[in-house]
N, CA, C and O atoms as a GROMACS GRO file, in nm:
protein
  608
    1MET      N    1   0.767  -0.793  -1.367
    1MET     CA    2   0.782  -0.804  -1.224
    1MET      C    3   0.871  -0.691  -1.174
    1MET      O    4   0.967  -0.652  -1.240
    2VAL      N    5   0.838  -0.639  -1.059
    2VAL     CA    6   0.912  -0.527  -1.000
    2VAL      C    7   1.011  -0.581  -0.898
    2VAL      O    8   0.978  -0.669  -0.818
    3ASP      N    9   1.131  -0.528  -0.901
    3ASP     CA   10   1.236  -0.566  -0.807
    3ASP      C   11   1.193  -0.526  -0.665
    3ASP      O   12   1.165  -0.409  -0.641
    4PRO      N   13   1.189  -0.621  -0.571
    4PRO     CA   14   1.149  -0.589  -0.432
    4PRO      C   15   1.237  -0.482  -0.368
    4PRO      O   16   1.189  -0.406  -0.284
    5GLY      N   17   1.364  -0.477  -0.405
    5GLY     CA   18   1.453  -0.373  -0.352
    5GLY      C   19   1.408  -0.234  -0.396
    5GLY      O   20   1.422  -0.137  -0.322
    6LEU      N   21   1.356  -0.225  -0.519
    6LEU     CA   22   1.306  -0.097  -0.569
    6LEU      C   23   1.181  -0.055  -0.493
    6LEU      O   24   1.162   0.064  -0.466
    7VAL      N   25   1.096  -0.149  -0.459
    7VAL     CA   26   0.976  -0.118  -0.381
    7VAL      C   27   1.018  -0.055  -0.248
    7VAL      O   28   0.964   0.050  -0.210
    8GLU      N   29   1.112  -0.117  -0.178
    8GLU     CA   30   1.158  -0.064  -0.050
    8GLU      C   31   1.223   0.073  -0.066
    8GLU      O   32   1.202   0.163   0.016
    9HIS      N   33   1.301   0.089  -0.171
    9HIS     CA   34   1.367   0.218  -0.196
    9HIS      C   35   1.263   0.328  -0.216
    9HIS      O   36   1.276   0.436  -0.160
   10CYS      N   37   1.160   0.300  -0.295
   10CYS     CA   38   1.056   0.400  -0.322
   10CYS      C   39   0.977   0.432  -0.195
   10CYS      O   40   0.940   0.548  -0.173
   11LEU      N   41   0.952   0.332  -0.112
   11LEU     CA   42   0.883   0.358   0.015
   11LEU      C   43   0.968   0.447   0.105
   11LEU      O   44   0.914   0.534   0.174
   12GLU      N   45   1.099   0.428   0.104
   12GLU     CA   46   1.189   0.513   0.182
   12GLU      C   47   1.188   0.656   0.129
   12GLU      O   48   1.191   0.752   0.206
   13LEU      N   49   1.183   0.670  -0.005
   13LEU     CA   50   1.179   0.803  -0.065
   13LEU      C   51   1.053   0.879  -0.025
   13LEU      O   52   1.057   1.001  -0.007
   14LEU      N   53   0.941   0.807  -0.012
   14LEU     CA   54   0.813   0.870   0.018
   14LEU      C   55   0.784   0.881   0.169
   14LEU      O   56   0.688   0.946   0.209
   15ALA      N   57   0.867   0.818   0.251
   15ALA     CA   58   0.843   0.812   0.395
   15ALA      C   59   0.829   0.949   0.463
   15ALA      O   60   0.749   0.960   0.556
   16PRO      N   61   0.901   1.054   0.422
   16PRO     CA   62   0.882   1.183   0.488
   16PRO      C   63   0.741   1.240   0.475
   16PRO      O   64   0.704   1.332   0.548
   17LEU      N   65   0.661   1.186   0.383
   17LEU     CA   66   0.526   1.238   0.362
   17LEU      C   67   0.423   1.180   0.458
   17LEU      O   68   0.316   1.239   0.476
   18GLY      N   69   0.454   1.066   0.518
   18GLY     CA   70   0.359   1.002   0.609
   18GLY      C   71   0.384   0.852   0.615
   18GLY      O   72   0.489   0.804   0.572
   19ARG      N   73   0.287   0.779   0.668
   19ARG     CA   74   0.298   0.633   0.681
   19ARG      C   75   0.284   0.570   0.542
   19ARG      O   76   0.184   0.592   0.474
   20THR      N   77   0.384   0.494   0.500
   20THR     CA   78   0.385   0.437   0.366
   20THR      C   79   0.362   0.286   0.370
   20THR      O   80   0.392   0.219   0.468
   21ARG      N   81   0.307   0.236   0.260
   21ARG     CA   82   0.295   0.092   0.240
   21ARG      C   83   0.281   0.067   0.090
   21ARG      O   84   0.244   0.156   0.014
   22ALA      N   85   0.311  -0.056   0.051
   22ALA     CA   86   0.296  -0.098  -0.088
   22ALA      C   87   0.192  -0.209  -0.093
   22ALA      O   88   0.185  -0.292  -0.003
   23GLY      N   89   0.113  -0.209  -0.197
   23GLY     CA   90   0.014  -0.314  -0.218
   23GLY      C   91   0.022  -0.362  -0.362
   23GLY      O   92   0.037  -0.282  -0.454
   24ARG      N   93   0.012  -0.493  -0.381
   24ARG     CA   94   0.016  -0.549  -0.517
   24ARG      C   95  -0.096  -0.489  -0.599
   24ARG      O   96  -0.210  -0.477  -0.553
   25MET      N   97  -0.064  -0.452  -0.721
   25MET     CA   98  -0.161  -0.393  -0.811
   25MET      C   99  -0.116  -0.422  -0.954
   25MET      O  100  -0.002  -0.397  -0.990
   26PHE      N  101  -0.206  -0.476  -1.034
   26PHE     CA  102  -0.176  -0.511  -1.172
   26PHE      C  103  -0.051  -0.601  -1.172
   26PHE      O  104  -0.048  -0.703  -1.103
   27SER      N  105   0.049  -0.564  -1.248
   27SER     CA  106   0.172  -0.643  -1.249
   27SER      C  107   0.281  -0.571  -1.169
   27SER      O  108   0.400  -0.596  -1.189
   28GLY      N  109   0.240  -0.483  -1.080
   28GLY     CA  110   0.335  -0.408  -1.000
   28GLY      C  111   0.280  -0.379  -0.863
   28GLY      O  112   0.225  -0.467  -0.797
   29TYR      N  113   0.296  -0.253  -0.819
   29TYR     CA  114   0.253  -0.213  -0.686
   29TYR      C  115   0.188  -0.076  -0.690
   29TYR      O  116   0.221   0.008  -0.772
   30GLY      N  117   0.095  -0.057  -0.599
   30GLY     CA  118   0.045   0.075  -0.567
   30GLY      C  119   0.117   0.118  -0.442
   30GLY      O  120   0.131   0.039  -0.349
   31LEU      N  121   0.164   0.242  -0.437
   31LEU     CA  122   0.234   0.294  -0.320
   31LEU      C  123   0.142   0.394  -0.251
   31LEU      O  124   0.089   0.486  -0.313
   32TYR      N  125   0.124   0.374  -0.122
   32TYR     CA  126   0.029   0.451  -0.044
   32TYR      C  127   0.100   0.532   0.063
   32TYR      O  128   0.195   0.486   0.125
   33VAL      N  129   0.051   0.653   0.083
   33VAL     CA  130   0.092   0.738   0.195
   33VAL      C  131  -0.034   0.768   0.272
   33VAL      O  132  -0.129   0.826   0.217
   34ASP      N  133  -0.037   0.730   0.397
   34ASP     CA  134  -0.155   0.748   0.481
   34ASP      C  135  -0.281   0.696   0.412
   34ASP      O  136  -0.386   0.761   0.414
   35GLU      N  137  -0.268   0.580   0.352
   35GLU     CA  138  -0.377   0.507   0.286
   35GLU      C  139  -0.432   0.575   0.161
   35GLU      O  140  -0.541   0.541   0.116
   36LEU      N  141  -0.358   0.669   0.105
   36LEU     CA  142  -0.393   0.729  -0.023
   36LEU      C  143  -0.294   0.680  -0.127
   36LEU      O  144  -0.173   0.690  -0.108
   37CYS      N  145  -0.345   0.627  -0.238
   37CYS     CA  146  -0.256   0.580  -0.344
   37CYS      C  147  -0.200   0.700  -0.418
   37CYS      O  148  -0.273   0.773  -0.485
   38ILE      N  149  -0.068   0.721  -0.404
   38ILE     CA  150  -0.005   0.837  -0.468
   38ILE      C  151   0.091   0.797  -0.579
   38ILE      O  152   0.140   0.883  -0.651
   39ALA      N  153   0.118   0.667  -0.593
   39ALA     CA  154   0.216   0.626  -0.693
   39ALA      C  155   0.191   0.484  -0.737
   39ALA      O  156   0.131   0.403  -0.666
   40LEU      N  157   0.238   0.454  -0.858
   40LEU     CA  158   0.238   0.319  -0.912
   40LEU      C  159   0.383   0.281  -0.939
   40LEU      O  160   0.463   0.365  -0.980
   41LEU      N  161   0.415   0.156  -0.916
   41LEU     CA  162   0.547   0.105  -0.947
   41LEU      C  163   0.526  -0.010  -1.045
   41LEU      O  164   0.487  -0.120  -1.006
   42LEU      N  165   0.552   0.017  -1.172
   42LEU     CA  166   0.529  -0.079  -1.279
   42LEU      C  167   0.652  -0.085  -1.368
   42LEU      O  168   0.712   0.017  -1.400
   43ARG      N  169   0.688  -0.205  -1.409
   43ARG     CA  170   0.802  -0.224  -1.500
   43ARG      C  171   0.927  -0.150  -1.450
   43ARG      O  172   0.998  -0.086  -1.527
   44ASP      N  173   0.951  -0.161  -1.319
   44ASP     CA  174   1.066  -0.098  -1.254
   44ASP      C  175   1.071   0.054  -1.276
   44ASP      O  176   1.179   0.113  -1.282
   45THR      N  177   0.955   0.116  -1.287
   45THR     CA  178   0.945   0.261  -1.302
   45THR      C  179   0.845   0.315  -1.201
   45THR      O  180   0.736   0.259  -1.185
   46LEU      N  181   0.881   0.422  -1.133
   46LEU     CA  182   0.793   0.488  -1.038
   46LEU      C  183   0.712   0.594  -1.112
   46LEU      O  184   0.769   0.682  -1.178
   47TYR      N  185   0.580   0.586  -1.099
   47TYR     CA  186   0.488   0.685  -1.156
   47TYR      C  187   0.415   0.752  -1.042
   47TYR      O  188   0.354   0.685  -0.958
   48LEU      N  189   0.418   0.885  -1.037
   48LEU     CA  190   0.352   0.962  -0.932
   48LEU      C  191   0.219   1.017  -0.983
   48LEU      O  192   0.208   1.055  -1.100
   49LYS      N  193   0.120   1.020  -0.896
   49LYS     CA  194  -0.012   1.074  -0.931
   49LYS      C  195   0.002   1.223  -0.959
   49LYS      O  196   0.072   1.294  -0.887
   50VAL      N  197  -0.066   1.268  -1.065
   50VAL     CA  198  -0.053   1.408  -1.107
   50VAL      C  199  -0.192   1.467  -1.126
   50VAL      O  200  -0.281   1.404  -1.184
   51SER      N  201  -0.210   1.589  -1.078
   51SER     CA  202  -0.334   1.663  -1.101
   51SER      C  203  -0.310   1.763  -1.214
   51SER      O  204  -0.195   1.786  -1.253
   52ASP      N  205  -0.416   1.821  -1.264
   52ASP     CA  206  -0.403   1.922  -1.369
   52ASP      C  207  -0.319   2.040  -1.321
   52ASP      O  208  -0.247   2.103  -1.398
   53GLU      N  209  -0.329   2.069  -1.192
   53GLU     CA  210  -0.256   2.181  -1.133
   53GLU      C  211  -0.105   2.164  -1.143
   53GLU      O  212  -0.033   2.262  -1.159
   54HIS      N  213  -0.055   2.040  -1.133
   54HIS     CA  214   0.090   2.015  -1.129
   54HIS      C  215   0.144   1.948  -1.256
   54HIS      O  216   0.264   1.924  -1.266
   55ARG      N  217   0.057   1.918  -1.350
   55ARG     CA  218   0.101   1.847  -1.472
   55ARG      C  219   0.214   1.920  -1.543
   55ARG      O  220   0.310   1.857  -1.588
   56ALA      N  221   0.204   2.051  -1.555
   56ALA     CA  222   0.307   2.129  -1.626
   56ALA      C  223   0.444   2.115  -1.560
   56ALA      O  224   0.545   2.109  -1.630
   57ALA      N  225   0.448   2.109  -1.427
   57ALA     CA  226   0.577   2.094  -1.357
   57ALA      C  227   0.639   1.959  -1.389
   57ALA      O  228   0.760   1.950  -1.409
   58PHE      N  229   0.558   1.854  -1.394
   58PHE     CA  230   0.610   1.722  -1.429
   58PHE      C  231   0.659   1.720  -1.574
   58PHE      O  232   0.766   1.667  -1.602
   59GLU      N  233   0.583   1.779  -1.663
   59GLU     CA  234   0.624   1.782  -1.804
   59GLU      C  235   0.751   1.864  -1.823
   59GLU      O  236   0.839   1.826  -1.901
   60ALA      N  237   0.762   1.977  -1.751
   60ALA     CA  238   0.882   2.061  -1.761
   60ALA      C  239   1.006   1.987  -1.710
   60ALA      O  240   1.117   2.013  -1.756
   61ALA      N  241   0.987   1.895  -1.615
   61ALA     CA  242   1.100   1.818  -1.562
   61ALA      C  243   1.132   1.697  -1.650
   61ALA      O  244   1.221   1.618  -1.617
   62GLY      N  245   1.061   1.682  -1.761
   62GLY     CA  246   1.089   1.572  -1.854
   62GLY      C  247   1.022   1.441  -1.817
   62GLY      O  248   1.058   1.336  -1.871
   63CYS      N  249   0.927   1.445  -1.727
   63CYS     CA  250   0.857   1.323  -1.684
   63CYS      C  251   0.759   1.279  -1.794
   63CYS      O  252   0.703   1.362  -1.866
   64LYS      N  253   0.740   1.150  -1.804
   64LYS     CA  254   0.653   1.091  -1.907
   64LYS      C  255   0.529   1.031  -1.842
   64LYS      O  256   0.538   0.974  -1.733
   65PRO      N  257   0.414   1.042  -1.910
   65PRO     CA  258   0.292   0.985  -1.852
   65PRO      C  259   0.290   0.833  -1.861
   65PRO      O  260   0.349   0.774  -1.951
   66PHE      N  261   0.221   0.772  -1.766
   66PHE     CA  262   0.197   0.628  -1.774
   66PHE      C  263   0.081   0.608  -1.871
   66PHE      O  264  -0.027   0.664  -1.853
   67THR      N  265   0.104   0.530  -1.974
   67THR     CA  266   0.000   0.499  -2.071
   67THR      C  267  -0.005   0.349  -2.093
   67THR      O  268   0.091   0.277  -2.065
   68TYR      N  269  -0.119   0.305  -2.141
   68TYR     CA  270  -0.135   0.164  -2.177
   68TYR      C  271  -0.228   0.157  -2.298
   68TYR      O  272  -0.308   0.247  -2.322
   69GLU      N  273  -0.215   0.048  -2.372
   69GLU     CA  274  -0.294   0.031  -2.493
   69GLU      C  275  -0.410  -0.064  -2.467
   69GLU      O  276  -0.393  -0.172  -2.412
   70MET      N  277  -0.529  -0.019  -2.508
   70MET     CA  278  -0.650  -0.101  -2.495
   70MET      C  279  -0.649  -0.206  -2.607
   70MET      O  280  -0.572  -0.196  -2.702
   71LYS      N  281  -0.736  -0.306  -2.594
   71LYS     CA  282  -0.748  -0.409  -2.698
   71LYS      C  283  -0.789  -0.347  -2.831
   71LYS      O  284  -0.758  -0.401  -2.938
   72THR      N  285  -0.860  -0.235  -2.825
   72THR     CA  286  -0.905  -0.166  -2.946
   72THR      C  287  -0.792  -0.088  -3.013
   72THR      O  288  -0.809  -0.037  -3.124
   73GLY      N  289  -0.678  -0.078  -2.946
   73GLY     CA  290  -0.565  -0.002  -2.999
   73GLY      C  291  -0.560   0.140  -2.945
   73GLY      O  292  -0.462   0.211  -2.969
   74GLU      N  293  -0.664   0.181  -2.874
   74GLU     CA  294  -0.668   0.314  -2.816
   74GLU      C  295  -0.570   0.322  -2.699
   74GLU      O  296  -0.561   0.229  -2.618
   75VAL      N  297  -0.496   0.432  -2.690
   75VAL     CA  298  -0.399   0.452  -2.583
   75VAL      C  299  -0.464   0.534  -2.472
   75VAL      O  300  -0.520   0.641  -2.498
   76LYS      N  301  -0.457   0.484  -2.350
   76LYS     CA  302  -0.517   0.551  -2.234
   76LYS      C  303  -0.408   0.596  -2.138
   76LYS      O  304  -0.300   0.538  -2.134
   77SER      N  305  -0.439   0.698  -2.061
   77SER     CA  306  -0.349   0.748  -1.958
   77SER      C  307  -0.426   0.753  -1.826
   77SER      O  308  -0.545   0.783  -1.825
   78LEU      N  309  -0.358   0.724  -1.716
   78LEU     CA  310  -0.423   0.722  -1.585
   78LEU      C  311  -0.395   0.844  -1.499
   78LEU      O  312  -0.444   0.851  -1.387
   79GLY      N  313  -0.318   0.940  -1.547
   79GLY     CA  314  -0.287   1.056  -1.465
   79GLY      C  315  -0.169   1.035  -1.372
   79GLY      O  316  -0.160   1.097  -1.266
   80TYR      N  317  -0.078   0.948  -1.412
   80TYR     CA  318   0.045   0.925  -1.337
   80TYR      C  319   0.163   0.955  -1.429
   80TYR      O  320   0.160   0.919  -1.547
   81TYR      N  321   0.265   1.021  -1.376
   81TYR     CA  322   0.386   1.053  -1.454
   81TYR      C  323   0.508   0.994  -1.384
   81TYR      O  324   0.508   0.975  -1.263
   82THR      N  325   0.611   0.967  -1.463
   82THR     CA  326   0.735   0.918  -1.405
   82THR      C  327   0.790   1.023  -1.309
   82THR      O  328   0.766   1.143  -1.326
   83ALA      N  329   0.863   0.978  -1.211
   83ALA     CA  330   0.929   1.070  -1.118
   83ALA      C  331   1.055   1.123  -1.187
   83ALA      O  332   1.118   1.051  -1.264
   84PRO      N  333   1.092   1.247  -1.159
   84PRO     CA  334   1.217   1.299  -1.215
   84PRO      C  335   1.335   1.214  -1.166
   84PRO      O  336   1.335   1.165  -1.053
   85ASP      N  337   1.434   1.198  -1.251
   85ASP     CA  338   1.551   1.116  -1.217
   85ASP      C  339   1.617   1.159  -1.086
   85ASP      O  340   1.652   1.075  -1.004
   86GLU      N  341   1.633   1.290  -1.068
   86GLU     CA  342   1.701   1.338  -0.947
   86GLU      C  343   1.619   1.308  -0.821
   86GLU      O  344   1.676   1.295  -0.712
   87ALA      N  345   1.487   1.298  -0.834
   87ALA     CA  346   1.402   1.268  -0.718
   87ALA      C  347   1.420   1.123  -0.671
   87ALA      O  348   1.387   1.091  -0.557
   88MET      N  349   1.471   1.038  -0.757
   88MET     CA  350   1.492   0.898  -0.720
   88MET      C  351   1.618   0.880  -0.636
   88MET      O  352   1.646   0.769  -0.590
   89GLU      N  353   1.693   0.986  -0.615
   89GLU     CA  354   1.820   0.978  -0.542
   89GLU      C  355   1.808   0.990  -0.391
   89GLU      O  356   1.884   0.927  -0.318
   90SER      N  357   1.712   1.071  -0.343
   90SER     CA  358   1.703   1.091  -0.198
   90SER      C  359   1.563   1.134  -0.158
   90SER      O  360   1.489   1.190  -0.239
   91PRO      N  361   1.526   1.108  -0.033
   91PRO     CA  362   1.396   1.155   0.016
   91PRO      C  363   1.381   1.307   0.007
   91PRO      O  364   1.272   1.357  -0.020
   92ALA      N  365   1.489   1.380   0.028
   92ALA     CA  366   1.482   1.526   0.019
   92ALA      C  367   1.448   1.572  -0.122
   92ALA      O  368   1.370   1.666  -0.141
   93GLU      N  369   1.506   1.505  -0.222
   93GLU     CA  370   1.477   1.540  -0.362
   93GLU      C  371   1.336   1.495  -0.402
   93GLU      O  372   1.273   1.558  -0.486
   94MET      N  373   1.288   1.386  -0.343
   94MET     CA  374   1.155   1.334  -0.376
   94MET      C  375   1.044   1.414  -0.309
   94MET      O  376   0.933   1.421  -0.360
   95ARG      N  377   1.074   1.474  -0.196
   95ARG     CA  378   0.970   1.538  -0.115
   95ARG      C  379   0.876   1.632  -0.194
   95ARG      O  380   0.755   1.616  -0.183
   96PRO      N  381   0.926   1.729  -0.272
   96PRO     CA  382   0.832   1.818  -0.341
   96PRO      C  383   0.747   1.744  -0.446
   96PRO      O  384   0.631   1.779  -0.467
   97TRP      N  385   0.805   1.644  -0.509
   97TRP     CA  386   0.731   1.567  -0.610
   97TRP      C  387   0.628   1.475  -0.544
   97TRP      O  388   0.516   1.461  -0.592
   98GLY      N  389   0.668   1.414  -0.434
   98GLY     CA  390   0.576   1.331  -0.359
   98GLY      C  391   0.463   1.413  -0.300
   98GLY      O  392   0.349   1.367  -0.292
   99ARG      N  393   0.495   1.535  -0.256
   99ARG     CA  394   0.392   1.624  -0.201
   99ARG      C  395   0.288   1.658  -0.309
   99ARG      O  396   0.168   1.662  -0.281
  100ARG      N  397   0.334   1.682  -0.430
  100ARG     CA  398   0.241   1.708  -0.541
  100ARG      C  399   0.151   1.588  -0.565
  100ARG      O  400   0.031   1.602  -0.587
  101ALA      N  401   0.211   1.468  -0.560
  101ALA     CA  402   0.133   1.345  -0.581
  101ALA      C  403   0.031   1.327  -0.468
  101ALA      O  404  -0.082   1.286  -0.493
  102LEU      N  405   0.071   1.355  -0.346
  102LEU     CA  406  -0.020   1.344  -0.233
  102LEU      C  407  -0.134   1.446  -0.246
  102LEU      O  408  -0.249   1.413  -0.219
  103ASP      N  409  -0.101   1.567  -0.287
  103ASP     CA  410  -0.204   1.669  -0.310
  103ASP      C  411  -0.303   1.622  -0.417
  103ASP      O  412  -0.424   1.644  -0.404
  104ALA      N  413  -0.252   1.559  -0.523
  104ALA     CA  414  -0.339   1.508  -0.630
  104ALA      C  415  -0.431   1.398  -0.579
  104ALA      O  416  -0.548   1.394  -0.616
  105ALA      N  417  -0.379   1.311  -0.494
  105ALA     CA  418  -0.461   1.202  -0.437
  105ALA      C  419  -0.568   1.258  -0.345
  105ALA      O  420  -0.682   1.209  -0.345
  106ILE      N  421  -0.534   1.359  -0.266
  106ILE     CA  422  -0.631   1.422  -0.177
  106ILE      C  423  -0.741   1.490  -0.258
  106ILE      O  424  -0.859   1.478  -0.225
  107ALA      N  425  -0.702   1.560  -0.362
  107ALA     CA  426  -0.801   1.627  -0.448
  107ALA      C  427  -0.891   1.526  -0.518
  107ALA      O  428  -1.012   1.548  -0.530
  108ALA      N  429  -0.834   1.416  -0.563
  108ALA     CA  430  -0.914   1.312  -0.630
  108ALA      C  431  -1.013   1.251  -0.534
  108ALA      O  432  -1.128   1.225  -0.571
  109ARG      N  433  -0.971   1.226  -0.411
  109ARG     CA  434  -1.061   1.170  -0.310
  109ARG      C  435  -1.173   1.268  -0.279
  109ARG      O  436  -1.288   1.227  -0.265
  110ALA      N  437  -1.143   1.397  -0.269
  110ALA     CA  438  -1.245   1.498  -0.239
  110ALA      C  439  -1.344   1.513  -0.354
  110ALA      O  440  -1.460   1.545  -0.331
  111ALA      N  441  -1.299   1.489  -0.476
  111ALA     CA  442  -1.386   1.506  -0.593
  111ALA      C  443  -1.479   1.388  -0.614
  111ALA      O  444  -1.580   1.402  -0.682
  112ARG      N  445  -1.450   1.272  -0.558
  112ARG     CA  446  -1.533   1.153  -0.580
  112ARG      C  447  -1.680   1.174  -0.545
  112ARG      O  448  -1.765   1.148  -0.630
  113PRO      N  449  -1.715   1.220  -0.424
  113PRO     CA  450  -1.857   1.238  -0.393
  113PRO      C  451  -1.922   1.339  -0.488
  113PRO      O  452  -2.038   1.322  -0.525
  114ALA      N  453  -1.850   1.442  -0.526
  114ALA     CA  454  -1.906   1.542  -0.617
  114ALA      C  455  -1.936   1.479  -0.753
  114ALA      O  456  -2.036   1.513  -0.816
  115ARG      N  457  -1.850   1.388  -0.798
  115ARG     CA  458  -1.875   1.321  -0.926
  115ARG      C  459  -2.000   1.234  -0.917
  115ARG      O  460  -2.079   1.229  -1.011
  116ARG      N  461  -2.017   1.165  -0.804
  116ARG     CA  462  -2.136   1.081  -0.787
  116ARG      C  463  -2.262   1.166  -0.786
  116ARG      O  464  -2.362   1.130  -0.848
  117LYS      N  465  -2.257   1.279  -0.716
  117LYS     CA  466  -2.372   1.368  -0.711
  117LYS      C  467  -2.402   1.424  -0.849
  117LYS      O  468  -2.518   1.434  -0.888
  118ALA      N  469  -2.298   1.460  -0.924
  118ALA     CA  470  -2.317   1.513  -1.059
  118ALA      C  471  -2.379   1.408  -1.150
  118ALA      O  472  -2.466   1.440  -1.231
  119ALA      N  473  -2.335   1.284  -1.138
  119ALA     CA  474  -2.392   1.176  -1.219
  119ALA      C  475  -2.538   1.152  -1.184
  119ALA      O  476  -2.620   1.129  -1.272
  120ALA      N  477  -2.571   1.158  -1.055
  120ALA     CA  478  -2.710   1.140  -1.012
  120ALA      C  479  -2.796   1.254  -1.063
  120ALA      O  480  -2.909   1.232  -1.108
  121LYS      N  481  -2.744   1.377  -1.057
  121LYS     CA  482  -2.818   1.494  -1.106
  121LYS      C  483  -2.840   1.484  -1.256
  121LYS      O  484  -2.948   1.514  -1.306
  122LYS      N  485  -2.737   1.443  -1.328
  122LYS     CA  486  -2.746   1.428  -1.473
  122LYS      C  487  -2.850   1.322  -1.509
  122LYS      O  488  -2.931   1.341  -1.600
  123ALA      N  489  -2.848   1.211  -1.437
  123ALA     CA  490  -2.945   1.104  -1.463
  123ALA      C  491  -3.087   1.153  -1.432
  123ALA      O  492  -3.180   1.118  -1.505
  124ALA      N  493  -3.104   1.232  -1.327
  124ALA     CA  494  -3.237   1.283  -1.289
  124ALA      C  495  -3.289   1.380  -1.394
  124ALA      O  496  -3.408   1.378  -1.427
  125THR      N  497  -3.201   1.464  -1.447
  125THR     CA  498  -3.245   1.560  -1.549
  125THR      C  499  -3.272   1.492  -1.682
  125THR      O  500  -3.344   1.546  -1.766
  126ALA      N  501  -3.216   1.374  -1.702
  126ALA     CA  502  -3.241   1.299  -1.825
  126ALA      C  503  -3.367   1.214  -1.812
  126ALA      O  504  -3.403   1.140  -1.903
  127GLY      N  505  -3.434   1.226  -1.694
  127GLY     CA  506  -3.557   1.150  -1.674
  127GLY      C  507  -3.534   1.012  -1.617
  127GLY      O  508  -3.627   0.931  -1.611
  128LYS      N  509  -3.415   0.985  -1.576
  128LYS     CA  510  -3.383   0.856  -1.517
  128LYS      C  511  -3.343   0.877  -1.373
  128LYS      O  512  -3.273   0.973  -1.340
  129ALA      N  513  -3.386   0.789  -1.290
  129ALA     CA  514  -3.340   0.791  -1.152
  129ALA      C  515  -3.214   0.706  -1.144
  129ALA      O  516  -3.204   0.605  -1.215
  130PRO      N  517  -3.119   0.744  -1.061
  130PRO     CA  518  -2.999   0.659  -1.050
  130PRO      C  519  -3.038   0.522  -0.997
  130PRO      O  520  -3.132   0.507  -0.919
  131ALA      N  521  -2.964   0.424  -1.041
  131ALA     CA  522  -2.992   0.287  -0.998
  131ALA      C  523  -2.978   0.275  -0.847
  131ALA      O  524  -2.878   0.318  -0.789
  132ALA      N  525  -3.079   0.217  -0.786
  132ALA     CA  526  -3.075   0.198  -0.641
  132ALA      C  527  -2.998   0.071  -0.610
  132ALA      O  528  -3.000  -0.025  -0.687
  133LYS      N  529  -2.932   0.073  -0.497
  133LYS     CA  530  -2.859  -0.046  -0.456
  133LYS      C  531  -2.959  -0.150  -0.411
  133LYS      O  532  -3.055  -0.119  -0.341
  134LYS      N  533  -2.937  -0.273  -0.451
  134LYS     CA  534  -3.023  -0.382  -0.409
  134LYS      C  535  -2.988  -0.421  -0.267
  134LYS      O  536  -2.872  -0.427  -0.228
  135ALA      N  537  -3.092  -0.448  -0.190
  135ALA     CA  538  -3.071  -0.495  -0.054
  135ALA      C  539  -3.030  -0.641  -0.060
  135ALA      O  540  -3.078  -0.715  -0.146
  136PRO      N  541  -2.941  -0.685   0.027
  136PRO     CA  542  -2.900  -0.825   0.025
  136PRO      C  543  -3.021  -0.915   0.053
  136PRO      O  544  -3.107  -0.883   0.135
  137ALA      N  545  -3.026  -1.027  -0.016
  137ALA     CA  546  -3.135  -1.121   0.001
  137ALA      C  547  -3.133  -1.178   0.142
  137ALA      O  548  -3.027  -1.208   0.198
  138ALA      N  549  -3.253  -1.191   0.199
  138ALA     CA  550  -3.262  -1.246   0.334
  138ALA      C  551  -3.233  -1.395   0.328
  138ALA      O  552  -3.275  -1.465   0.235
  139LYS      N  553  -3.161  -1.443   0.428
  139LYS     CA  554  -3.131  -1.586   0.432
  139LYS      C  555  -3.253  -1.661   0.484
  139LYS      O  556  -3.319  -1.616   0.578
  140LYS      N  557  -3.280  -1.773   0.423
  140LYS     CA  558  -3.392  -1.855   0.467
  140LYS      C  559  -3.352  -1.932   0.591
  140LYS      O  560  -3.237  -1.973   0.608
  141ALA      N  561  -3.450  -1.948   0.678
  141ALA     CA  562  -3.424  -2.024   0.799
  141ALA      C  563  -3.402  -2.170   0.763
  141ALA      O  564  -3.462  -2.218   0.667
  142PRO      N  565  -3.318  -2.243   0.837
  142PRO     CA  566  -3.292  -2.384   0.806
  142PRO      C  567  -3.420  -2.468   0.799
  142PRO      O  568  -3.429  -2.558   0.716
  143ALA      N  569  -3.518  -2.441   0.885
  143ALA     CA  570  -3.642  -2.520   0.884
  143ALA      C  571  -3.717  -2.499   0.754
  143ALA      O  572  -3.774  -2.595   0.700
  144LYS      N  573  -3.719  -2.377   0.701
  144LYS     CA  574  -3.789  -2.351   0.576
  144LYS      C  575  -3.719  -2.422   0.461
  144LYS      O  576  -3.786  -2.477   0.373
  145ARG      N  577  -3.585  -2.422   0.461
  145ARG     CA  578  -3.512  -2.493   0.355
  145ARG      C  579  -3.541  -2.642   0.361
  145ARG      O  580  -3.560  -2.705   0.256
  146ALA      N  581  -3.545  -2.700   0.478
  146ALA     CA  582  -3.572  -2.843   0.492
  146ALA      C  583  -3.714  -2.875   0.446
  146ALA      O  584  -3.736  -2.977   0.382
  147ALA      N  585  -3.811  -2.789   0.480
  147ALA     CA  586  -3.950  -2.813   0.437
  147ALA      C  587  -3.961  -2.802   0.287
  147ALA      O  588  -4.032  -2.880   0.224
  148LYS      N  589  -3.891  -2.707   0.227
  148LYS     CA  590  -3.894  -2.689   0.083
  148LYS      C  591  -3.831  -2.810   0.014
  148LYS      O  592  -3.881  -2.854  -0.089
  149ALA      N  593  -3.724  -2.865   0.070
  149ALA     CA  594  -3.657  -2.984   0.013
  149ALA      C  595  -3.750  -3.104   0.020
  149ALA      O  596  -3.750  -3.186  -0.072
  150ARG      N  597  -3.830  -3.117   0.126
  150ARG     CA  598  -3.922  -3.231   0.138
  150ARG      C  599  -4.033  -3.224   0.035
  150ARG      O  600  -4.076  -3.327  -0.017
  151THR      N  601  -4.079  -3.103   0.005
  151THR     CA  602  -4.190  -3.090  -0.090
  151THR      C  603  -4.141  -3.104  -0.233
  151THR      O  604  -4.223  -3.129  -0.322
  152ALA      N  605  -4.017  -3.090  -0.259
  152ALA     CA  606  -3.964  -3.096  -0.395
  152ALA      C  607  -3.940  -3.235  -0.442
  152ALA      O  608  -3.895  -3.255  -0.555
   0.00000   0.00000   0.00000
């Protein structure tokens, strides 16, 4: 469980970047700036979203990646790193790190449609058409349901 005071503190640290909010996620919180998830707050630790472009800066600052172990024993990473200790002290210190996280979230959002198109193209070249979305089933009129119940 995450300390509610820490949630508020982290939102204050990220506030200079835009409108912030926290949403329950897993056993912690997702922290959003302008409706983009830029951070996770798990086990009383703040993890900021990291892109390949900024990963080296986080590693150079001694930040550690968020990892978790699968049931198979395989260790996975989500692309989030701990915030530097000094960044946890003030919004001014957090700003450059939060900006990197926001940039990573923006880049990830921009890449989503491209990934879908690439998957569709790959499926088409493999001789498969991408799965079409099913249309919602039409609701039966009450009179038809009643007539069907009488005949049954």
